[in-house]
ChimeraX commands (.cxc) that place a marker at each C-alpha (Angstrom):
marker #1 position -5.48,24.12,-16.85 radius 0.5
marker #1 position -4.49,20.70,-18.04 radius 0.5
marker #1 position -3.11,18.31,-15.50 radius 0.5
marker #1 position 0.60,17.74,-15.94 radius 0.5
marker #1 position 1.72,14.53,-17.58 radius 0.5
marker #1 position 4.76,14.64,-15.32 radius 0.5
marker #1 position 2.67,13.92,-12.22 radius 0.5
marker #1 position 1.73,10.52,-13.61 radius 0.5
marker #1 position 5.06,9.31,-14.96 radius 0.5
marker #1 position 6.96,7.15,-12.49 radius 0.5
marker #1 position 5.59,3.69,-11.92 radius 0.5
marker #1 position 6.84,0.93,-9.66 radius 0.5
marker #1 position 4.24,-1.86,-9.49 radius 0.5
marker #1 position 2.96,-2.55,-5.99 radius 0.5
marker #1 position 2.03,-6.07,-7.08 radius 0.5
marker #1 position 5.01,-7.33,-9.06 radius 0.5
marker #1 position 6.70,-10.66,-9.74 radius 0.5
marker #1 position 4.52,-11.42,-12.76 radius 0.5
marker #1 position 7.12,-12.80,-15.15 radius 0.5
marker #1 position 7.45,-16.58,-15.46 radius 0.5
marker #1 position 10.26,-18.53,-17.06 radius 0.5
marker #1 position 13.29,-20.69,-16.37 radius 0.5
marker #1 position 17.04,-20.37,-16.25 radius 0.5
marker #1 position 19.69,-22.95,-17.00 radius 0.5
marker #1 position 22.71,-21.21,-15.47 radius 0.5
marker #1 position 24.28,-22.19,-12.16 radius 0.5
marker #1 position 22.13,-20.82,-9.37 radius 0.5
marker #1 position 23.22,-18.77,-6.39 radius 0.5
marker #1 position 21.41,-20.09,-3.31 radius 0.5
marker #1 position 18.90,-17.71,-1.69 radius 0.5
marker #1 position 18.42,-17.32,2.06 radius 0.5
marker #1 position 14.72,-18.18,1.96 radius 0.5
marker #1 position 13.52,-21.77,2.31 radius 0.5
marker #1 position 10.40,-23.93,2.13 radius 0.5
marker #1 position 8.15,-23.08,5.07 radius 0.5
marker #1 position 9.31,-19.47,5.36 radius 0.5
marker #1 position 6.65,-16.76,5.51 radius 0.5
marker #1 position 7.36,-13.18,4.44 radius 0.5
marker #1 position 5.11,-10.19,4.88 radius 0.5
marker #1 position 5.40,-6.90,2.97 radius 0.5
marker #1 position 3.49,-3.69,3.38 radius 0.5
marker #1 position 2.55,-1.55,0.37 radius 0.5
marker #1 position 1.71,2.12,0.29 radius 0.5
marker #1 position 0.46,4.33,-2.52 radius 0.5
marker #1 position 0.01,8.07,-1.95 radius 0.5
marker #1 position -1.11,10.86,-4.23 radius 0.5
marker #1 position -1.19,14.51,-3.19 radius 0.5
marker #1 position -2.22,17.39,-5.45 radius 0.5
marker #1 position -3.08,21.06,-5.32 radius 0.5
marker #1 position -5.20,22.26,-8.24 radius 0.5
marker #1 position -6.84,25.69,-8.28 radius 0.5
marker #1 position -6.17,26.02,-4.57 radius 0.5
marker #1 position -7.93,22.73,-3.73 radius 0.5
marker #1 position -5.78,20.22,-1.86 radius 0.5
marker #1 position -6.45,16.51,-2.19 radius 0.5
marker #1 position -4.64,13.49,-0.79 radius 0.5
marker #1 position -5.27,9.79,-1.32 radius 0.5
marker #1 position -3.48,7.17,0.75 radius 0.5
marker #1 position -3.87,3.42,0.21 radius 0.5
marker #1 position -2.00,0.85,2.28 radius 0.5
marker #1 position -2.14,-2.94,2.22 radius 0.5
marker #1 position -0.17,-6.08,3.00 radius 0.5
marker #1 position 0.94,-9.09,0.96 radius 0.5
marker #1 position 2.18,-12.37,2.44 radius 0.5
marker #1 position 4.18,-15.17,0.80 radius 0.5
marker #1 position 4.19,-18.64,2.34 radius 0.5
marker #1 position 6.86,-20.61,0.45 radius 0.5
marker #1 position 5.85,-24.22,-0.21 radius 0.5
marker #1 position 8.42,-25.37,-2.77 radius 0.5
marker #1 position 11.71,-24.36,-4.43 radius 0.5
marker #1 position 13.11,-25.77,-7.68 radius 0.5
marker #1 position 16.82,-24.91,-7.59 radius 0.5
marker #1 position 17.43,-26.29,-11.10 radius 0.5
marker #1 position 14.86,-24.15,-12.92 radius 0.5
marker #1 position 15.05,-21.32,-10.34 radius 0.5
marker #1 position 11.33,-21.41,-9.60 radius 0.5
marker #1 position 9.31,-21.42,-6.39 radius 0.5
marker #1 position 5.77,-22.23,-5.26 radius 0.5
marker #1 position 4.00,-20.17,-2.64 radius 0.5
marker #1 position 0.65,-19.17,-1.24 radius 0.5
marker #1 position 0.20,-15.44,-1.77 radius 0.5
marker #1 position -2.33,-13.82,0.57 radius 0.5
marker #1 position -3.80,-10.33,0.34 radius 0.5
marker #1 position -7.16,-8.81,1.18 radius 0.5
marker #1 position -8.30,-9.96,-2.28 radius 0.5
marker #1 position -7.85,-13.57,-1.20 radius 0.5
marker #1 position -5.39,-16.40,-1.31 radius 0.5
marker #1 position -3.64,-17.39,-4.54 radius 0.5
marker #1 position -1.30,-20.28,-5.26 radius 0.5
marker #1 position 1.81,-19.24,-7.18 radius 0.5
marker #1 position 3.05,-22.19,-9.19 radius 0.5
marker #1 position 6.53,-22.34,-10.75 radius 0.5
marker #1 position 7.16,-18.62,-10.24 radius 0.5
marker #1 position 10.61,-17.57,-11.44 radius 0.5
marker #1 position 13.11,-16.08,-9.02 radius 0.5
marker #1 position 16.14,-16.30,-11.32 radius 0.5
marker #1 position 18.45,-13.33,-11.81 radius 0.5
marker #1 position 18.52,-13.96,-15.58 radius 0.5
marker #1 position 14.73,-13.73,-15.81 radius 0.5
marker #1 position 14.70,-10.59,-13.69 radius 0.5
marker #1 position 17.30,-9.01,-15.96 radius 0.5
marker #1 position 15.58,-10.02,-19.20 radius 0.5
marker #1 position 12.22,-8.68,-18.00 radius 0.5
marker #1 position 13.33,-5.41,-16.41 radius 0.5
marker #1 position 16.75,-4.35,-17.66 radius 0.5
marker #1 position 15.91,-2.69,-20.96 radius 0.5
marker #1 position 16.94,0.93,-21.32 radius 0.5
marker #1 position 13.74,1.79,-23.17 radius 0.5
marker #1 position 11.59,0.54,-20.30 radius 0.5
marker #1 position 13.84,1.76,-17.48 radius 0.5
marker #1 position 14.21,5.30,-18.82 radius 0.5
marker #1 position 11.65,7.04,-21.01 radius 0.5
marker #1 position 12.60,10.38,-22.54 radius 0.5
marker #1 position 10.65,12.63,-24.90 radius 0.5
marker #1 position 11.98,15.73,-26.64 radius 0.5
marker #1 position 9.80,17.96,-28.85 radius 0.5
marker #1 position 10.48,20.82,-31.22 radius 0.5
marker #1 position 9.67,24.20,-29.68 radius 0.5
marker #1 position 8.41,26.32,-32.60 radius 0.5
marker #1 position 8.23,29.45,-30.46 radius 0.5
marker #1 position 11.99,29.43,-29.82 radius 0.5
marker #1 position 13.19,27.05,-32.59 radius 0.5
marker #1 position 14.84,24.55,-30.29 radius 0.5
marker #1 position 14.38,21.12,-28.78 radius 0.5
marker #1 position 12.81,20.88,-25.32 radius 0.5
marker #1 position 12.55,18.03,-22.84 radius 0.5
marker #1 position 8.86,17.26,-22.24 radius 0.5
marker #1 position 8.90,13.90,-20.46 radius 0.5
marker #1 position 11.25,11.91,-18.26 radius 0.5
marker #1 position 10.28,8.52,-16.83 radius 0.5
marker #1 position 12.10,5.94,-14.74 radius 0.5
marker #1 position 10.66,2.54,-13.87 radius 0.5
marker #1 position 11.92,-0.77,-12.52 radius 0.5
marker #1 position 9.59,-3.46,-11.11 radius 0.5
marker #1 position 11.27,-5.61,-8.46 radius 0.5
marker #1 position 10.85,-9.31,-7.73 radius 0.5
marker #1 position 9.78,-10.01,-4.15 radius 0.5
marker #1 position 12.09,-13.02,-4.04 radius 0.5
marker #1 position 15.25,-13.04,-6.16 radius 0.5
marker #1 position 18.28,-15.19,-6.84 radius 0.5
marker #1 position 21.06,-13.28,-5.03 radius 0.5
marker #1 position 23.52,-13.19,-7.92 radius 0.5
marker #1 position 24.49,-9.60,-7.23 radius 0.5
marker #1 position 27.52,-9.63,-9.54 radius 0.5
marker #1 position 25.30,-10.52,-12.51 radius 0.5
marker #1 position 22.61,-7.99,-11.57 radius 0.5
marker #1 position 25.06,-5.13,-11.07 radius 0.5
marker #1 position 26.71,-5.96,-14.40 radius 0.5
marker #1 position 23.24,-5.72,-15.98 radius 0.5
marker #1 position 22.89,-2.22,-14.51 radius 0.5
marker #1 position 26.26,-1.21,-15.94 radius 0.5
marker #1 position 25.42,-2.67,-19.35 radius 0.5
marker #1 position 22.05,-0.95,-19.47 radius 0.5
marker #1 position 23.44,2.42,-18.36 radius 0.5
marker #1 position 26.51,2.52,-20.61 radius 0.5
marker #1 position 25.46,6.00,-21.81 radius 0.5
marker #1 position 26.25,5.69,-25.51 radius 0.5
marker #1 position 22.85,4.45,-26.71 radius 0.5
marker #1 position 20.62,6.94,-28.53 radius 0.5
marker #1 position 17.32,7.15,-26.65 radius 0.5
marker #1 position 15.56,9.99,-28.47 radius 0.5
marker #1 position 15.65,11.65,-31.89 radius 0.5
marker #1 position 14.15,14.98,-33.00 radius 0.5
marker #1 position 14.08,16.30,-36.57 radius 0.5
marker #1 position 14.58,20.02,-37.19 radius 0.5
marker #1 position 11.47,20.95,-39.23 radius 0.5
marker #1 position 13.36,23.75,-41.03 radius 0.5
marker #1 position 16.47,21.85,-42.07 radius 0.5
marker #1 position 17.90,18.38,-42.53 radius 0.5
marker #1 position 19.41,18.46,-39.04 radius 0.5
marker #1 position 18.61,15.48,-36.83 radius 0.5
marker #1 position 19.18,15.82,-33.10 radius 0.5
marker #1 position 20.18,12.51,-31.49 radius 0.5
marker #1 position 20.16,12.35,-27.71 radius 0.5
marker #1 position 22.21,9.66,-25.99 radius 0.5
marker #1 position 21.60,8.57,-22.40 radius 0.5
marker #1 position 24.89,10.23,-21.42 radius 0.5
marker #1 position 23.80,13.56,-22.93 radius 0.5
marker #1 position 20.44,13.47,-21.18 radius 0.5
marker #1 position 22.01,12.61,-17.83 radius 0.5
marker #1 position 24.62,15.37,-18.22 radius 0.5
marker #1 position 21.79,17.84,-18.87 radius 0.5
marker #1 position 19.97,16.88,-15.66 radius 0.5
marker #1 position 21.09,17.01,-12.04 radius 0.5
marker #1 position 21.58,13.31,-11.31 radius 0.5
marker #1 position 22.52,11.32,-8.23 radius 0.5
marker #1 position 23.03,7.56,-8.63 radius 0.5
marker #1 position 23.77,5.38,-5.58 radius 0.5
marker #1 position 24.66,8.53,-3.68 radius 0.5
marker #1 position 27.16,9.71,-6.32 radius 0.5
marker #1 position 26.71,13.18,-7.76 radius 0.5
marker #1 position 27.49,12.41,-11.38 radius 0.5
marker #1 position 26.39,9.89,-13.97 radius 0.5
marker #1 position 29.95,8.60,-14.47 radius 0.5
marker #1 position 30.70,8.04,-10.77 radius 0.5
marker #1 position 27.23,6.54,-10.31 radius 0.5
marker #1 position 27.90,4.09,-13.13 radius 0.5
marker #1 position 31.10,2.95,-11.41 radius 0.5
marker #1 position 29.25,2.40,-8.12 radius 0.5
marker #1 position 27.48,-0.74,-9.38 radius 0.5
marker #1 position 29.94,-3.05,-7.66 radius 0.5
marker #1 position 29.51,-6.83,-7.64 radius 0.5
marker #1 position 28.23,-6.93,-4.05 radius 0.5
marker #1 position 25.77,-4.02,-4.14 radius 0.5
marker #1 position 22.22,-4.90,-3.04 radius 0.5
marker #1 position 20.73,-1.39,-2.85 radius 0.5
marker #1 position 20.29,0.95,-5.82 radius 0.5
marker #1 position 19.07,4.53,-5.77 radius 0.5
marker #1 position 18.40,7.12,-8.46 radius 0.5
marker #1 position 17.57,10.78,-7.91 radius 0.5
marker #1 position 16.83,13.27,-10.68 radius 0.5
marker #1 position 16.33,17.01,-10.26 radius 0.5
marker #1 position 14.48,18.18,-13.37 radius 0.5
marker #1 position 13.64,21.65,-12.04 radius 0.5
marker #1 position 13.70,24.11,-14.94 radius 0.5
marker #1 position 14.58,21.28,-17.33 radius 0.5
marker #1 position 11.36,19.37,-18.04 radius 0.5
marker #1 position 8.54,21.29,-19.73 radius 0.5
marker #1 position 4.77,21.14,-20.04 radius 0.5
marker #1 position 3.17,22.06,-23.36 radius 0.5
marker #1 position -0.12,23.87,-23.93 radius 0.5
marker #1 position -1.74,24.71,-27.26 radius 0.5
marker #1 position -2.66,28.37,-27.59 radius 0.5
marker #1 position -4.55,27.77,-30.82 radius 0.5
marker #1 position -1.59,28.59,-33.03 radius 0.5
marker #1 position 1.28,26.56,-31.59 radius 0.5
marker #1 position 2.27,24.61,-28.50 radius 0.5
marker #1 position 3.93,26.78,-25.89 radius 0.5
marker #1 position 6.27,25.12,-23.40 radius 0.5
marker #1 position 6.65,26.12,-19.75 radius 0.5
marker #1 position 9.36,24.62,-17.51 radius 0.5
marker #1 position 8.49,23.12,-14.15 radius 0.5
marker #1 position 9.68,25.29,-11.28 radius 0.5
marker #1 position 10.35,22.18,-9.22 radius 0.5
marker #1 position 10.48,18.60,-10.45 radius 0.5
marker #1 position 12.14,15.65,-8.74 radius 0.5
marker #1 position 12.10,11.88,-9.19 radius 0.5
marker #1 position 13.48,9.23,-6.84 radius 0.5
marker #1 position 13.70,5.48,-7.31 radius 0.5
marker #1 position 15.14,3.04,-4.74 radius 0.5
marker #1 position 15.29,-0.74,-4.54 radius 0.5
marker #1 position 16.97,-2.71,-1.76 radius 0.5
marker #1 position 17.35,-6.45,-1.07 radius 0.5
marker #1 position 18.70,-8.48,1.79 radius 0.5
marker #1 position 21.97,-10.23,0.97 radius 0.5
marker #1 position 20.00,-13.45,0.53 radius 0.5
marker #1 position 17.53,-12.16,-2.05 radius 0.5
marker #1 position 14.42,-10.93,-0.17 radius 0.5
marker #1 position 13.02,-7.56,-1.20 radius 0.5
marker #1 position 13.70,-5.18,1.68 radius 0.5
marker #1 position 12.32,-1.95,0.21 radius 0.5
marker #1 position 11.12,-0.43,-3.03 radius 0.5
marker #1 position 10.31,3.26,-3.43 radius 0.5
marker #1 position 9.17,5.42,-6.33 radius 0.5
marker #1 position 8.64,9.11,-5.62 radius 0.5
marker #1 position 7.99,12.20,-7.71 radius 0.5
marker #1 position 7.13,15.83,-7.11 radius 0.5
marker #1 position 6.26,18.57,-9.57 radius 0.5
marker #1 position 5.31,22.24,-9.34 radius 0.5
marker #1 position 4.46,24.52,-12.27 radius 0.5
marker #1 position 2.86,27.92,-12.80 radius 0.5
marker #1 position 1.04,28.76,-16.02 radius 0.5
marker #1 position -0.92,32.00,-16.56 radius 0.5
marker #1 position -0.50,32.83,-12.89 radius 0.5
marker #1 position -2.03,29.55,-11.75 radius 0.5
marker #1 position 0.17,27.17,-9.75 radius 0.5
marker #1 position -0.31,23.42,-9.63 radius 0.5
marker #1 position 1.77,20.94,-7.68 radius 0.5
marker #1 position 1.59,17.30,-6.80 radius 0.5
marker #1 position 3.38,14.33,-5.30 radius 0.5
marker #1 position 3.04,10.64,-6.07 radius 0.5
marker #1 position 4.66,7.88,-4.05 radius 0.5
marker #1 position 4.63,4.09,-4.18 radius 0.5
marker #1 position 6.44,2.03,-1.55 radius 0.5
marker #1 position 6.95,-1.62,-0.58 radius 0.5
marker #1 position 8.63,-2.59,2.69 radius 0.5
marker #1 position 9.45,-5.94,4.27 radius 0.5
marker #1 position 7.71,-6.32,7.63 radius 0.5
marker #1 position 4.17,-5.28,6.76 radius 0.5
marker #1 position 2.29,-2.08,7.47 radius 0.5
marker #1 position 4.43,-1.08,10.44 radius 0.5
marker #1 position 7.47,-1.01,8.16 radius 0.5
marker #1 position 5.92,0.66,5.13 radius 0.5
marker #1 position 4.43,3.41,7.29 radius 0.5
marker #1 position 7.64,4.07,9.25 radius 0.5
marker #1 position 9.07,7.56,8.80 radius 0.5
marker #1 position 5.91,8.62,7.00 radius 0.5
marker #1 position 5.71,11.85,8.96 radius 0.5
marker #1 position 4.80,14.05,6.02 radius 0.5
marker #1 position 1.32,12.57,5.85 radius 0.5
marker #1 position 0.46,13.44,9.44 radius 0.5
marker #1 position 1.76,16.98,8.93 radius 0.5
marker #1 position -0.48,17.77,5.97 radius 0.5
marker #1 position -3.51,18.91,7.94 radius 0.5
marker #1 position -6.59,20.39,6.30 radius 0.5
marker #1 position -6.57,18.11,3.25 radius 0.5
marker #1 position -9.43,16.24,1.65 radius 0.5
marker #1 position -8.40,12.76,2.76 radius 0.5
marker #1 position -9.47,9.42,1.35 radius 0.5
marker #1 position -7.85,6.36,2.91 radius 0.5
marker #1 position -8.36,2.67,2.35 radius 0.5
marker #1 position -6.29,0.81,4.90 radius 0.5
marker #1 position -6.45,-2.90,4.36 radius 0.5
marker #1 position -5.12,-5.46,6.76 radius 0.5
marker #1 position -4.71,-9.19,6.52 radius 0.5
marker #1 position -4.35,-11.59,9.39 radius 0.5
marker #1 position -0.82,-12.88,9.74 radius 0.5
marker #1 position -0.83,-16.62,10.11 radius 0.5
marker #1 position 1.46,-18.05,12.73 radius 0.5
marker #1 position 4.60,-19.56,11.28 radius 0.5
marker #1 position 5.06,-23.19,12.22 radius 0.5
marker link #1:1,2 radius 0.2
marker link #1:2,3 radius 0.2
marker link #1:3,4 radius 0.2
marker link #1:4,5 radius 0.2
marker link #1:5,6 radius 0.2
marker link #1:6,7 radius 0.2
marker link #1:7,8 radius 0.2
marker link #1:8,9 radius 0.2
marker link #1:9,10 radius 0.2
marker link #1:10,11 radius 0.2
marker link #1:11,12 radius 0.2
marker link #1:12,13 radius 0.2
marker link #1:13,14 radius 0.2
marker link #1:14,15 radius 0.2
marker link #1:15,16 radius 0.2
marker link #1:16,17 radius 0.2
marker link #1:17,18 radius 0.2
marker link #1:18,19 radius 0.2
marker link #1:19,20 radius 0.2
marker link #1:20,21 radius 0.2
marker link #1:21,22 radius 0.2
marker link #1:22,23 radius 0.2
marker link #1:23,24 radius 0.2
marker link #1:24,25 radius 0.2
marker link #1:25,26 radius 0.2
marker link #1:26,27 radius 0.2
marker link #1:27,28 radius 0.2
marker link #1:28,29 radius 0.2
marker link #1:29,30 radius 0.2
marker link #1:30,31 radius 0.2
marker link #1:31,32 radius 0.2
marker link #1:32,33 radius 0.2
marker link #1:33,34 radius 0.2
marker link #1:34,35 radius 0.2
marker link #1:35,36 radius 0.2
marker link #1:36,37 radius 0.2
marker link #1:37,38 radius 0.2
marker link #1:38,39 radius 0.2
marker link #1:39,40 radius 0.2
marker link #1:40,41 radius 0.2
marker link #1:41,42 radius 0.2
marker link #1:42,43 radius 0.2
marker link #1:43,44 radius 0.2
marker link #1:44,45 radius 0.2
marker link #1:45,46 radius 0.2
marker link #1:46,47 radius 0.2
marker link #1:47,48 radius 0.2
marker link #1:48,49 radius 0.2
marker link #1:49,50 radius 0.2
marker link #1:50,51 radius 0.2
marker link #1:51,52 radius 0.2
marker link #1:52,53 radius 0.2
marker link #1:53,54 radius 0.2
marker link #1:54,55 radius 0.2
marker link #1:55,56 radius 0.2
marker link #1:56,57 radius 0.2
marker link #1:57,58 radius 0.2
marker link #1:58,59 radius 0.2
marker link #1:59,60 radius 0.2
marker link #1:60,61 radius 0.2
marker link #1:61,62 radius 0.2
marker link #1:62,63 radius 0.2
marker link #1:63,64 radius 0.2
marker link #1:64,65 radius 0.2
marker link #1:65,66 radius 0.2
marker link #1:66,67 radius 0.2
marker link #1:67,68 radius 0.2
marker link #1:68,69 radius 0.2
marker link #1:69,70 radius 0.2
marker link #1:70,71 radius 0.2
marker link #1:71,72 radius 0.2
marker link #1:72,73 radius 0.2
marker link #1:73,74 radius 0.2
marker link #1:74,75 radius 0.2
marker link #1:75,76 radius 0.2
marker link #1:76,77 radius 0.2
marker link #1:77,78 radius 0.2
marker link #1:78,79 radius 0.2
marker link #1:79,80 radius 0.2
marker link #1:80,81 radius 0.2
marker link #1:81,82 radius 0.2
marker link #1:82,83 radius 0.2
marker link #1:83,84 radius 0.2
marker link #1:84,85 radius 0.2
marker link #1:85,86 radius 0.2
marker link #1:86,87 radius 0.2
marker link #1:87,88 radius 0.2
marker link #1:88,89 radius 0.2
marker link #1:89,90 radius 0.2
marker link #1:90,91 radius 0.2
marker link #1:91,92 radius 0.2
marker link #1:92,93 radius 0.2
marker link #1:93,94 radius 0.2
marker link #1:94,95 radius 0.2
marker link #1:95,96 radius 0.2
marker link #1:96,97 radius 0.2
marker link #1:97,98 radius 0.2
marker link #1:98,99 radius 0.2
marker link #1:99,100 radius 0.2
marker link #1:100,101 radius 0.2
marker link #1:101,102 radius 0.2
marker link #1:102,103 radius 0.2
marker link #1:103,104 radius 0.2
marker link #1:104,105 radius 0.2
marker link #1:105,106 radius 0.2
marker link #1:106,107 radius 0.2
marker link #1:107,108 radius 0.2
marker link #1:108,109 radius 0.2
marker link #1:109,110 radius 0.2
marker link #1:110,111 radius 0.2
marker link #1:111,112 radius 0.2
marker link #1:112,113 radius 0.2
marker link #1:113,114 radius 0.2
marker link #1:114,115 radius 0.2
marker link #1:115,116 radius 0.2
marker link #1:116,117 radius 0.2
marker link #1:117,118 radius 0.2
marker link #1:118,119 radius 0.2
marker link #1:119,120 radius 0.2
marker link #1:120,121 radius 0.2
marker link #1:121,122 radius 0.2
marker link #1:122,123 radius 0.2
marker link #1:123,124 radius 0.2
marker link #1:124,125 radius 0.2
marker link #1:125,126 radius 0.2
marker link #1:126,127 radius 0.2
marker link #1:127,128 radius 0.2
marker link #1:128,129 radius 0.2
marker link #1:129,130 radius 0.2
marker link #1:130,131 radius 0.2
marker link #1:131,132 radius 0.2
marker link #1:132,133 radius 0.2
marker link #1:133,134 radius 0.2
marker link #1:134,135 radius 0.2
marker link #1:135,136 radius 0.2
marker link #1:136,137 radius 0.2
marker link #1:137,138 radius 0.2
marker link #1:138,139 radius 0.2
marker link #1:139,140 radius 0.2
marker link #1:140,141 radius 0.2
marker link #1:141,142 radius 0.2
marker link #1:142,143 radius 0.2
marker link #1:143,144 radius 0.2
marker link #1:144,145 radius 0.2
marker link #1:145,146 radius 0.2
marker link #1:146,147 radius 0.2
marker link #1:147,148 radius 0.2
marker link #1:148,149 radius 0.2
marker link #1:149,150 radius 0.2
marker link #1:150,151 radius 0.2
marker link #1:151,152 radius 0.2
marker link #1:152,153 radius 0.2
marker link #1:153,154 radius 0.2
marker link #1:154,155 radius 0.2
marker link #1:155,156 radius 0.2
marker link #1:156,157 radius 0.2
marker link #1:157,158 radius 0.2
marker link #1:158,159 radius 0.2
marker link #1:159,160 radius 0.2
marker link #1:160,161 radius 0.2
marker link #1:161,162 radius 0.2
marker link #1:162,163 radius 0.2
marker link #1:163,164 radius 0.2
marker link #1:164,165 radius 0.2
marker link #1:165,166 radius 0.2
marker link #1:166,167 radius 0.2
marker link #1:167,168 radius 0.2
marker link #1:168,169 radius 0.2
marker link #1:169,170 radius 0.2
marker link #1:170,171 radius 0.2
marker link #1:171,172 radius 0.2
marker link #1:172,173 radius 0.2
marker link #1:173,174 radius 0.2
marker link #1:174,175 radius 0.2
marker link #1:175,176 radius 0.2
marker link #1:176,177 radius 0.2
marker link #1:177,178 radius 0.2
marker link #1:178,179 radius 0.2
marker link #1:179,180 radius 0.2
marker link #1:180,181 radius 0.2
marker link #1:181,182 radius 0.2
marker link #1:182,183 radius 0.2
marker link #1:183,184 radius 0.2
marker link #1:184,185 radius 0.2
marker link #1:185,186 radius 0.2
marker link #1:186,187 radius 0.2
marker link #1:187,188 radius 0.2
marker link #1:188,189 radius 0.2
marker link #1:189,190 radius 0.2
marker link #1:190,191 radius 0.2
marker link #1:191,192 radius 0.2
marker link #1:192,193 radius 0.2
marker link #1:193,194 radius 0.2
marker link #1:194,195 radius 0.2
marker link #1:195,196 radius 0.2
marker link #1:196,197 radius 0.2
marker link #1:197,198 radius 0.2
marker link #1:198,199 radius 0.2
marker link #1:199,200 radius 0.2
marker link #1:200,201 radius 0.2
marker link #1:201,202 radius 0.2
marker link #1:202,203 radius 0.2
marker link #1:203,204 radius 0.2
marker link #1:204,205 radius 0.2
marker link #1:205,206 radius 0.2
marker link #1:206,207 radius 0.2
marker link #1:207,208 radius 0.2
marker link #1:208,209 radius 0.2
marker link #1:209,210 radius 0.2
marker link #1:210,211 radius 0.2
marker link #1:211,212 radius 0.2
marker link #1:212,213 radius 0.2
marker link #1:213,214 radius 0.2
marker link #1:214,215 radius 0.2
marker link #1:215,216 radius 0.2
marker link #1:216,217 radius 0.2
marker link #1:217,218 radius 0.2
marker link #1:218,219 radius 0.2
marker link #1:219,220 radius 0.2
marker link #1:220,221 radius 0.2
marker link #1:221,222 radius 0.2
marker link #1:222,223 radius 0.2
marker link #1:223,224 radius 0.2
marker link #1:224,225 radius 0.2
marker link #1:225,226 radius 0.2
marker link #1:226,227 radius 0.2
marker link #1:227,228 radius 0.2
marker link #1:228,229 radius 0.2
marker link #1:229,230 radius 0.2
marker link #1:230,231 radius 0.2
marker link #1:231,232 radius 0.2
marker link #1:232,233 radius 0.2
marker link #1:233,234 radius 0.2
marker link #1:234,235 radius 0.2
marker link #1:235,236 radius 0.2
marker link #1:236,237 radius 0.2
marker link #1:237,238 radius 0.2
marker link #1:238,239 radius 0.2
marker link #1:239,240 radius 0.2
marker link #1:240,241 radius 0.2
marker link #1:241,242 radius 0.2
marker link #1:242,243 radius 0.2
marker link #1:243,244 radius 0.2
marker link #1:244,245 radius 0.2
marker link #1:245,246 radius 0.2
marker link #1:246,247 radius 0.2
marker link #1:247,248 radius 0.2
marker link #1:248,249 radius 0.2
marker link #1:249,250 radius 0.2
marker link #1:250,251 radius 0.2
marker link #1:251,252 radius 0.2
marker link #1:252,253 radius 0.2
marker link #1:253,254 radius 0.2
marker link #1:254,255 radius 0.2
marker link #1:255,256 radius 0.2
marker link #1:256,257 radius 0.2
marker link #1:257,258 radius 0.2
marker link #1:258,259 radius 0.2
marker link #1:259,260 radius 0.2
marker link #1:260,261 radius 0.2
marker link #1:261,262 radius 0.2
marker link #1:262,263 radius 0.2
marker link #1:263,264 radius 0.2
marker link #1:264,265 radius 0.2
marker link #1:265,266 radius 0.2
marker link #1:266,267 radius 0.2
marker link #1:267,268 radius 0.2
marker link #1:268,269 radius 0.2
marker link #1:269,270 radius 0.2
marker link #1:270,271 radius 0.2
marker link #1:271,272 radius 0.2
marker link #1:272,273 radius 0.2
marker link #1:273,274 radius 0.2
marker link #1:274,275 radius 0.2
marker link #1:275,276 radius 0.2
marker link #1:276,277 radius 0.2
marker link #1:277,278 radius 0.2
marker link #1:278,279 radius 0.2
marker link #1:279,280 radius 0.2
marker link #1:280,281 radius 0.2
marker link #1:281,282 radius 0.2
marker link #1:282,283 radius 0.2
marker link #1:283,284 radius 0.2
marker link #1:284,285 radius 0.2
marker link #1:285,286 radius 0.2
marker link #1:286,287 radius 0.2
marker link #1:287,288 radius 0.2
marker link #1:288,289 radius 0.2
marker link #1:289,290 radius 0.2
marker link #1:290,291 radius 0.2
marker link #1:291,292 radius 0.2
marker link #1:292,293 radius 0.2
marker link #1:293,294 radius 0.2
marker link #1:294,295 radius 0.2
marker link #1:295,296 radius 0.2
marker link #1:296,297 radius 0.2
marker link #1:297,298 radius 0.2
marker link #1:298,299 radius 0.2
marker link #1:299,300 radius 0.2
marker link #1:300,301 radius 0.2
marker link #1:301,302 radius 0.2
marker link #1:302,303 radius 0.2
marker link #1:303,304 radius 0.2
marker link #1:304,305 radius 0.2
marker link #1:305,306 radius 0.2
marker link #1:306,307 radius 0.2
marker link #1:307,308 radius 0.2
marker link #1:308,309 radius 0.2
marker link #1:309,310 radius 0.2
marker link #1:310,311 radius 0.2
view
């Protein structure tokens, strides 16, 4: 049986902050200063059951920023970034809210949706659903601007997918609102897309998205004549990002789970990517599920770096 595309959909980069640029708007002062050292832990986990064989891969690491300079006019900082791969000097790295918004807040990159025509039943079916948002480690704490960007991006009226009826001139246009109404959605703890949209208040520094796609997202297989679509029995996606009030990344989490049965054969899998301020002890906190999954084929690469003493 083919591996499900769904099990490889959500991506939150463990090594982010790659966009450079400058901003000319009035800055909001961050809490971090020259000489500060911040340590984050990162965790990537993949668990799958295929043909009765269980496999789990767990990779953990740490990344440290030692801030050496801040340009408050151009909203850029310099820092030594240390990981097990070595030490790298980050020169003129943007931390501006405008740059963060321009690089990440595009509906097409935040939400990816694919509908296909189901020839067996002459209907449209949802075959892919993706959410992705790469955080900055250090960010200008202009929360009013960032929450407005969320509201603008998630206004609901934009068409995000189009499917042509092959037997007529009918064109099916799917707006973000229609897709969200079709799914079971929880945004910032609110149980509807509309109430979630209103929860992006000017002071919010934590954002969460949960999607229950069980019975809604489908996997296609070609039987030699046509593609047959089977819905996932269970399918969930979670995305969380949280900052301190002063603009330091506190936590980032991307999680997905899928379970499907085709021709009597069940496959399921989980993928998780997490960043947490405080290093390995923080990123591994509350990670009880891993210890409880006994009897798995386990591959772990646990990488540590030496924390330098802050002067």
